[in-house]
C-alpha positions in Angstrom: 87.2 114.6 123.4 87.8 110.9 124.0 87.1 110.2 120.3 89.5 113.0 119.2 92.3 111.7 121.5 91.8 108.2 120.2 92.0 109.3 116.6 95.1 111.4 117.2 96.9 108.5 118.9 95.8 106.1 116.3 97.3 108.1 113.4 100.7 108.2 115.1 101.4 111.8 114.1 102.9 112.9 117.4 106.4 114.4 117.0 107.8 113.3 120.4 107.3 110.7 123.0 106.3 113.3 125.6 103.5 114.5 123.3 102.3 110.9 123.0 102.5 110.5 126.8 100.4 113.5 127.6 97.7 112.5 125.0 97.5 109.0 126.5 97.3 110.3 130.0 94.5 112.7 129.2 92.6 109.9 127.4 93.0 107.6 130.4 91.9 110.3 132.8 88.7 110.7 130.7 88.0 107.0 130.9 89.2 105.9 127.5 92.2 103.9 126.2 94.2 103.4 123.1 96.6 100.5 123.0 98.6 99.2 126.0 98.6 101.4 129.1 102.1 102.2 130.2 103.3 104.8 132.8 106.7 106.3 132.1 109.2 107.2 134.8 109.1 110.9 135.8 111.1 113.0 133.3 112.8 116.4 133.6 110.8 119.2 135.2 111.5 122.7 134.1 109.8 126.0 134.7 109.8 126.8 131.0 108.2 123.5 129.9 104.4 123.7 130.3 104.0 120.1 129.0 106.0 118.6 131.9 103.7 120.3 134.4 100.6 119.0 132.6 102.0 115.5 132.5 102.8 115.6 136.3 99.3 117.1 137.1 97.4 114.4 135.2 99.6 111.6 136.4 99.4 112.6 140.0 95.6 113.0 139.8 95.4 109.4 138.4 97.5 108.2 141.4 96.1 110.6 144.0 94.7 107.8 146.3 98.1 106.1 146.4 100.1 109.3 147.0 98.0 110.3 150.0 98.1 114.0 149.1 96.3 116.7 151.1 92.8 117.4 150.0 93.8 121.0 148.9 96.6 119.6 146.7 94.3 116.9 145.2 91.7 119.5 144.4 94.2 121.8 142.6 95.7 118.9 140.6 92.2 117.8 139.6 91.5 121.3 138.4 94.5 121.3 136.2 93.9 117.7 134.9 90.3 118.6 134.0 91.3 121.8 132.2 94.1 120.1 130.2 92.1 117.0 129.3 88.7 118.5 128.5 89.7 121.8 127.0 93.3 122.6 126.3 94.7 119.3 124.9 93.0 119.6 121.5 94.0 123.2 120.9 97.5 122.5 122.0 97.9 119.5 119.7 96.7 121.5 116.7 98.9 124.5 117.4 101.4 123.5 114.7 98.7 124.1 112.0 98.7 127.8 111.3 95.4 127.9 109.3 93.6 126.3 112.3 94.8 129.0 114.7 92.1 131.6 114.2 89.2 129.2 114.6 90.9 127.3 117.5 91.8 130.5 119.4 88.2 131.9 119.1 86.7 128.5 120.1 89.0 128.3 123.1 88.1 131.8 124.3 84.4 130.9 124.0 84.9 127.6 125.8 86.8 129.4 128.6 83.9 131.8 129.0 81.5 128.9 129.5 83.9 126.8 131.6 82.1 125.6 134.8 85.1 126.4 137.0 85.0 130.2 136.7 88.3 130.6 138.5 90.1 128.3 136.0 88.2 129.9 133.1 89.3 133.4 134.1 93.0 132.4 134.6 92.9 130.5 131.3 91.6 133.6 129.5 94.2 135.8 131.1 97.0 133.5 130.0 95.6 133.0 126.5 95.3 136.8 126.0 99.1 137.0 125.7 99.0 134.7 122.6 96.1 135.9 120.4 98.1 137.1 117.4 95.8 135.0 115.0 92.7 136.9 116.0 94.4 140.2 114.9 93.3 142.0 111.7 96.6 141.0 110.1 96.4 137.2 110.6 92.7 136.5 110.9 92.5 135.7 107.1 94.5 132.5 107.7 91.0 131.2 108.5 90.2 131.3 104.8 92.5 128.3 104.3 91.0 126.3 107.1 89.0 123.4 105.5 86.9 123.0 108.7 85.2 126.4 108.2 81.9 126.5 106.2 81.8 128.3 102.8 79.3 130.9 104.1 81.7 132.1 106.8 84.6 132.2 104.3 82.5 134.3 102.0 81.8 136.7 104.8 85.6 136.9 105.5 86.1 138.0 101.9 83.2 140.5 102.0 84.6 142.1 105.2 87.9 142.9 103.6 86.4 146.3 102.6 85.5 147.2 106.2 87.4 150.2 107.6 90.5 149.2 109.6 90.7 150.0 113.3 92.6 153.2 114.2 95.2 151.2 116.1 97.0 148.3 114.5 96.9 145.7 117.3 99.5 142.9 117.3 97.0 140.6 119.1 93.5 140.7 120.4 93.3 142.7 123.7 91.0 144.9 125.9 87.4 144.9 124.9 88.2 142.5 122.0 88.6 139.7 124.6 84.9 139.9 125.4 83.8 137.3 122.9 80.5 135.5 123.1 79.2 132.3 121.5 77.9 134.4 118.6 81.3 136.0 117.9 82.5 135.0 114.4 85.9 135.0 112.7 84.6 137.2 109.9 83.9 139.9 112.5 87.6 140.4 113.1 88.3 141.0 109.4 88.9 144.6 108.0 90.7 146.1 105.1 93.9 145.8 107.0 93.6 142.0 106.7 94.5 142.3 103.1 98.1 143.1 104.1 98.9 139.4 104.5 98.0 138.7 100.9 99.9 141.8 99.7 103.0 140.7 101.6 102.9 137.2 100.2 102.3 138.3 96.6 104.8 141.1 96.5 108.1 139.6 95.5 110.3 142.2 97.2 108.4 141.9 100.5 108.5 138.2 100.4 112.3 138.3 99.9 112.6 140.6 102.8 110.5 138.4 105.0 112.6 135.3 104.0 115.9 137.2 104.1 116.7 136.2 100.6 117.5 138.1 97.4 117.6 136.8 93.8 
């Protein structure tokens, strides 16, 4: 994870300063560094902004000895800082890349299942379960455009397009579908319903309806 964070900071692709701050804090927390270390003054804290909470948690963990916080608070902050720095930061940073979403979501679910802190792993899975649209039959084929996925798995994605669709069209993965293991594959989510994405994108009328345009 240290290598990943250093590479991301080095390429300078972060859209905002608070993105950059969180990445640098996580890197510092894990014992690495990239450029000059600088701590920003506390910014706005809002219930709707997860990133602000992550920044505060990592920063307060780094300064825990100086803040003289109760042991219970220190322990909770460290749980958050470890989760954010070791697991969540990579998937969060790549969330803007749609073709990465199926692979990243599956790998995050698998990592949460194996996470040493079972309480955090269970809560993380519960929260992530509300956002698993890309592991649905409709959007799983975005994985075909992910250049990180081996050709063999992409071939199996295409082969599984003839599999019978599920009786219920789920908007996102839920229920028993959340019980993934380390052997669960992306191609296993693919069915004949997965072809709908290609059909929508290649049908001119549907594409116009999706974009709200007519020519």
